[in-house]
C-alpha positions as CSV (number, residue, x, y, z in Angstrom):
1,M,11.7,-23.1,20.6
2,I,10.5,-26.4,20.1
3,L,10.2,-27.4,24.2
4,R,11.2,-31.4,24.6
5,A,13.0,-33.8,28.0
6,P,15.9,-33.1,28.1
7,D,17.6,-35.6,25.5
8,S,15.1,-36.8,24.2
9,P,15.9,-38.4,20.8
10,A,12.5,-36.6,19.8
11,L,14.2,-33.3,20.5
12,S,17.0,-33.2,18.7
13,D,15.1,-34.7,15.4
14,A,12.8,-31.5,15.9
15,R,16.0,-29.0,16.1
16,A,17.4,-30.0,13.5
17,C,14.4,-28.7,11.2
18,E,13.7,-25.4,13.0
19,Q,17.7,-25.0,12.5
20,I,16.7,-25.7,8.3
21,T,13.7,-23.8,8.8
22,L,15.2,-20.7,10.9
23,A,18.5,-20.2,8.7
24,H,16.2,-20.9,5.1
25,A,12.4,-18.9,6.0
26,R,12.5,-15.5,7.2
27,T,9.1,-14.6,7.0
28,F,7.8,-18.3,7.1
29,S,10.4,-18.8,10.5
30,L,8.1,-15.9,12.3
31,A,4.8,-16.7,11.1
32,S,6.0,-20.0,12.7
33,R,6.1,-18.4,16.4
34,L,2.6,-18.2,16.5
35,L,1.8,-21.2,16.5
36,P,1.4,-23.9,19.7
37,A,4.7,-26.0,20.5
38,D,3.3,-29.3,18.9
39,K,2.3,-27.6,15.6
40,R,4.8,-24.9,15.5
41,R,7.7,-28.8,14.7
42,A,5.3,-30.2,12.8
43,A,5.6,-26.6,10.2
44,Y,9.7,-27.0,10.7
45,A,9.4,-31.1,9.8
46,L,7.1,-29.8,7.2
47,Y,9.5,-27.1,6.1
48,A,12.6,-29.2,6.5
49,F,11.0,-32.5,4.4
50,C,10.8,-29.6,1.6
51,R,13.4,-27.4,1.6
52,I,15.4,-30.4,1.7
53,A,14.2,-31.8,-1.8
54,D,14.3,-28.5,-3.4
55,D,17.9,-27.9,-2.3
56,L,18.6,-31.4,-4.5
57,V,17.1,-30.2,-7.5
58,D,18.7,-26.7,-7.6
59,Q,21.6,-28.2,-8.2
60,A,21.0,-29.2,-11.2
61,D,23.2,-28.2,-14.7
62,S,23.2,-29.6,-18.1
63,G,25.3,-33.1,-16.6
64,N,23.9,-34.3,-13.5
65,A,20.6,-34.4,-14.6
66,A,20.4,-38.2,-14.2
67,A,22.5,-38.7,-10.8
68,L,20.3,-36.0,-9.2
69,S,17.2,-38.3,-10.7
70,G,18.3,-40.8,-8.9
71,Q,18.7,-39.0,-5.9
72,L,15.0,-38.0,-5.4
73,D,13.8,-41.8,-5.5
74,D,16.1,-42.3,-3.3
75,Y,14.5,-39.6,-1.0
76,R,11.4,-40.7,-2.3
77,A,12.1,-44.4,-0.9
78,Q,13.2,-42.8,2.9
79,L,9.5,-41.3,2.4
80,T,7.9,-44.6,2.3
81,S,9.8,-46.1,3.7
82,A,9.1,-43.3,6.5
83,L,5.3,-43.5,6.5
84,A,5.4,-47.0,6.5
85,G,7.0,-46.8,9.9
86,Q,11.0,-47.6,9.8
87,P,12.4,-43.3,9.1
88,S,15.8,-43.1,8.8
89,G,16.9,-39.6,9.9
90,P,16.2,-36.9,11.9
91,V,13.7,-34.8,9.2
92,F,12.5,-38.6,7.8
93,R,11.6,-39.1,12.0
94,E,10.1,-36.4,13.0
95,I,7.6,-36.8,9.0
96,A,7.1,-39.7,10.4
97,W,5.8,-38.0,13.6
98,V,3.9,-35.4,10.9
99,A,2.1,-37.7,10.0
100,S,1.1,-40.3,13.0
101,T,0.6,-37.2,14.7
102,F,-1.8,-34.6,12.4
103,G,-3.0,-37.8,10.1
104,V,-1.3,-36.0,6.7
105,S,-2.2,-37.8,3.8
106,P,0.8,-39.3,1.8
107,A,-0.7,-38.0,-0.9
108,P,0.8,-34.3,-1.2
109,L,4.5,-35.3,0.1
110,F,4.6,-37.7,-2.8
111,E,3.6,-34.9,-4.6
112,L,5.5,-31.9,-4.4
113,L,8.8,-34.5,-4.6
114,G,6.9,-35.7,-8.1
115,G,6.6,-31.3,-8.1
116,V,10.5,-30.9,-7.7
117,G,11.0,-33.1,-9.9
118,R,10.2,-31.3,-12.9
119,D,13.3,-28.6,-12.4
120,L,15.3,-31.7,-13.5
121,V,14.0,-31.3,-16.6
122,V,12.1,-28.9,-17.3
123,T,13.5,-25.5,-17.9
124,S,10.6,-22.7,-19.2
125,Y,7.0,-23.4,-19.3
126,Q,4.7,-22.6,-22.6
127,T,1.5,-21.1,-21.1
128,W,-0.2,-20.1,-17.7
129,S,-2.1,-23.2,-17.1
130,D,1.6,-25.6,-17.5
131,L,3.1,-22.7,-15.6
132,E,0.2,-23.3,-12.8
133,R,-0.1,-27.1,-13.0
134,Y,4.0,-26.5,-11.9
135,C,2.6,-24.3,-9.4
136,E,0.4,-26.9,-7.8
137,G,3.3,-29.8,-7.2
138,V,6.0,-27.6,-5.1
139,A,3.8,-25.3,-3.6
140,S,0.0,-26.5,-3.5
141,S,1.3,-29.3,-2.3
142,V,2.8,-27.4,0.8
143,G,-0.4,-25.9,2.0
144,E,-2.3,-28.9,1.9
145,M,0.6,-31.0,4.1
146,C,0.1,-27.2,6.5
147,T,-3.9,-27.9,6.5
148,Y,-3.4,-31.1,8.3
149,V,-1.3,-29.8,10.9
150,F,-3.1,-26.8,11.0
151,G,-7.2,-28.8,12.1
152,V,-10.3,-27.4,10.4
153,P,-12.2,-28.0,13.4
154,A,-15.7,-28.2,11.0
155,G,-15.2,-31.6,10.5
156,P,-13.3,-34.4,7.6
157,V,-16.0,-32.3,5.2
158,M,-15.1,-28.9,5.7
159,R,-11.6,-29.7,6.3
160,A,-11.9,-30.5,2.1
161,S,-13.2,-27.1,1.4
162,A,-9.6,-25.5,3.3
163,I,-7.4,-27.4,1.5
164,Q,-8.7,-26.3,-1.7
165,Y,-8.6,-22.5,0.1
166,A,-5.1,-23.3,1.3
167,R,-3.9,-24.6,-2.2
168,T,-4.8,-22.1,-4.3
169,L,-3.1,-19.7,-1.4
170,G,-0.1,-21.9,-2.3
171,T,0.0,-21.0,-5.7
172,A,-0.2,-17.1,-5.0
173,M,3.0,-17.7,-3.1
174,Q,4.8,-19.7,-6.2
175,L,4.0,-17.2,-8.1
176,T,5.3,-14.7,-6.1
177,N,8.4,-16.5,-5.0
178,I,8.8,-16.9,-9.0
179,L,7.9,-13.3,-9.6
180,R,11.1,-12.3,-7.3
181,D,13.8,-15.0,-7.8
182,V,13.3,-14.0,-11.9
183,G,16.7,-13.4,-12.1
184,E,18.5,-15.9,-9.9
185,D,16.2,-18.7,-12.2
186,A,17.7,-17.3,-15.4
187,Q,21.4,-17.2,-13.7
188,R,20.1,-21.1,-13.0
189,G,19.3,-21.4,-17.1
190,R,14.9,-21.2,-15.7
191,C,12.3,-18.8,-17.1
192,Y,9.1,-20.0,-15.1
193,L,7.6,-17.1,-17.0
194,P,4.7,-18.3,-19.4
195,A,6.7,-17.6,-23.5
196,D,3.0,-16.8,-24.0
197,D,2.8,-13.9,-21.2
198,L,6.2,-12.6,-22.2
199,A,5.4,-12.7,-26.4
200,R,2.0,-10.8,-25.3
201,F,4.2,-8.1,-24.1
202,G,7.3,-8.9,-27.2
203,L,10.2,-10.6,-25.3
204,T,10.5,-14.2,-25.0
205,V,11.9,-16.6,-22.8
206,T,15.7,-16.0,-24.6
207,H,15.1,-12.3,-23.2
208,V,14.9,-13.5,-19.7
209,L,17.6,-15.7,-19.8
210,T,20.5,-14.2,-21.4
211,D,19.6,-9.7,-21.3
212,R,21.1,-8.5,-17.9
213,Q,19.1,-6.0,-18.6
214,C,15.4,-7.4,-20.3
215,A,14.0,-5.0,-17.4
216,T,14.2,-2.0,-18.5
217,R,12.3,-3.5,-22.0
218,A,9.6,-2.0,-23.2
219,G,7.0,-4.1,-22.3
220,W,8.8,-5.5,-19.2
221,K,6.6,-3.7,-16.0
222,L,3.8,-4.3,-18.2
223,M,4.3,-7.4,-17.8
224,M,6.1,-7.6,-14.7
225,Q,2.2,-6.0,-13.6
226,Y,0.0,-8.3,-16.0
227,E,1.7,-11.5,-13.3
228,V,1.1,-9.3,-10.0
229,S,-2.2,-9.0,-10.7
230,R,-3.3,-12.9,-11.0
231,A,-1.1,-13.7,-8.2
232,R,-3.0,-10.4,-5.9
233,A,-6.2,-12.7,-7.4
234,L,-5.1,-15.7,-6.1
235,Y,-4.2,-14.1,-3.1
236,T,-7.4,-12.4,-2.5
237,A,-9.4,-15.9,-3.9
238,A,-7.5,-17.7,-1.5
239,V,-7.2,-15.9,1.6
240,P,-11.2,-16.7,3.5
241,G,-10.6,-20.1,4.4
242,I,-8.3,-19.5,6.8
243,A,-11.0,-19.0,8.3
244,L,-12.3,-22.8,8.1
245,L,-9.1,-23.7,10.5
246,A,-8.3,-24.0,14.2
247,P,-8.3,-20.9,16.1
248,D,-4.2,-21.6,17.6
249,A,-3.5,-21.3,13.7
250,Q,-5.6,-18.8,11.8
251,R,-2.4,-16.1,13.0
252,C,0.3,-18.4,11.4
253,A,-1.6,-18.9,8.5
254,T,-2.6,-15.1,8.0
255,A,0.8,-14.1,8.8
256,C,1.7,-16.6,5.5
257,A,-0.1,-15.2,3.3
258,T,0.8,-11.3,4.0
259,G,4.0,-11.7,4.1
260,Y,4.0,-13.4,0.7
261,A,1.5,-10.4,-0.4
262,G,3.9,-7.9,0.5
263,I,6.7,-9.7,-1.5
264,L,4.5,-7.9,-4.6
265,S,4.8,-4.7,-2.8
266,A,8.8,-5.2,-2.9
267,I,8.4,-6.0,-6.3
268,E,6.1,-2.4,-7.5
269,A,9.0,-0.6,-4.8
270,Q,12.0,-1.5,-7.2
271,N,9.7,-0.7,-10.7
272,Y,9.6,-4.6,-11.4
273,D,13.2,-5.0,-11.3
274,T,13.7,-8.6,-10.2
275,I,16.2,-10.0,-12.5
276,S,19.3,-7.3,-11.4
277,S,18.2,-7.6,-7.6
278,R,16.3,-9.3,-6.0
279,A,12.9,-7.5,-4.0
280,R,13.3,-7.7,-0.7
281,V,10.2,-7.6,2.5
282,G,12.7,-5.1,5.4
283,K,12.5,-7.0,8.9
284,L,10.6,-3.7,10.3
285,A,7.7,-4.6,7.6
286,R,8.5,-8.1,8.3
287,F,7.6,-8.1,11.9
288,G,4.7,-5.4,11.6
289,I,2.8,-8.3,9.4
290,L,3.6,-11.0,12.5
291,W,2.0,-8.0,14.6
292,S,-0.8,-7.3,12.4
293,A,-1.6,-11.6,12.7
294,W,-1.5,-12.0,16.4
295,R,-3.6,-8.9,16.8
296,H,-6.1,-11.3,14.1
297,R,-9.5,-12.5,15.8
298,A,-10.9,-16.1,14.7
299,E,-14.1,-15.5,13.8
300,L,-17.2,-18.4,13.4
301,P,-16.0,-19.7,9.6
302,D,-19.0,-18.4,7.5
303,L,-19.5,-22.6,6.7
304,P,-22.3,-22.0,3.4
305,A,-20.2,-19.6,1.8
306,L,-16.6,-20.8,2.5
307,R,-18.1,-24.0,0.9
308,H,-18.1,-23.8,-2.7
309,G,-13.9,-23.2,-2.3
310,P,-12.0,-20.4,-3.9
311,R,-13.4,-18.3,-7.0
312,V,-10.1,-16.9,-8.8
313,E,-12.1,-13.6,-10.7
314,W,-9.0,-11.6,-12.6
315,E,-9.5,-9.6,-14.3
316,P,-6.1,-8.0,-16.0
317,A,-6.1,-3.9,-16.4
318,A,-6.7,-2.9,-20.1
319,Q,-4.1,-1.1,-20.6
320,M,-2.1,-4.0,-19.5
321,M,-4.3,-6.5,-22.3
322,S,-3.5,-3.9,-25.2
323,A,0.8,-3.8,-25.2
């Protein structure tokens, strides 16, 4: 719970953002409990800001994209006003506080809005490079925002490296979301799995969008194994950067990374069928992740080794490539 003076407007605004987070983000809500109060308050504000934008575009269908684009433009204008010192509403008042308190760059905030805006016009992606750019917009941007809040004691030069690790972690987490939500996205008319990757395994975007039994098709399991292995390579590359964060934020970042990586195991446990049901990490497992993160001991980072930023090394299994 966020603690502030009784009846203060800031407390009311903070609680509004907290409630949005608690209602929609189980893993992140638990992980945020590992942050000190002010950083937790900031994390809730960032989540609420991102969630409202994402929910807006999730309403899109063939007939309302133009209207929603106008609403997103208005949301962007509200962000501009908030960063200029004229916030309106609890979320933007909190965002103005976060930007002022933690020096969050405006760039990733606006990048997030551009990223979610793609969902109003793009329903499928041809290549991994195309999808990676989308992931950067909607999730790597969030990793960058959080880096400012979490803090990097080694200074601004190393903060640039920490941001790159955080952005890679964001991409890993967004790819995990995509693999978890294939069926739900298909019901909205969206397929994020790259068409080129699907074709490698004898599948098409049309199969994903129209066939509720697509997970039983030959090639589906191998395709999902291919994408899961890509996500795991991204996590492996990103996680060392957590050592660059302030010690009081490392447990939260560890819990987020471990919690989302756990979704990949849940996908495997249901034989990669994320069309007929959504893969979930159970409550007991989530608390186990939280406990493991709590026991995390911050160590002095190896600055020379981490200065180069994340390096993704991914070699899909030969049997996948030969499908």
